[in-house]
C-alpha positions, -999 to +999 in steps of 0.1 A: -045-012+020-025-040-003-006-037-035-016-058-063+017-049-086+051-048-072+061-008-062+093+004-041+087+036-019+108+053+007+087+044+041+087+069+065+118+065+086+136+054+059+164+066+035+164+040+007+137+027-015+121-004-003+101-030-028+067-045-022+053-070-037+020-080-044+001-091-014+020-070+006+005-039+032+007-004+021+021+018+047-003+046+052+025+072+040+030+052+002-008+051-002-014+081-018+013+076-043+003+037-046-034+055-054-019+071-085+003+047-095-027+022-098-008-002-080-035-010-050-059-038-048-092-025-047-102-043-018-099-035+014-075-052+035-081-066+067-060-045+086-090-021+078-124-034+079-151-011+069-176+000+094-211-020+094-241+002+091 
């Protein structure tokens, strides 16, 4: 998923927060926190296309 708003989070392997801008890909480990903060874009990203039915 991609960020729709600015978000600060600490990705795996880092000790300091990183500021993500709108349009940046959200690391999987931060998706739940970003979702709860309402900063993710509702549209699925190209990195994870949904399966066709």
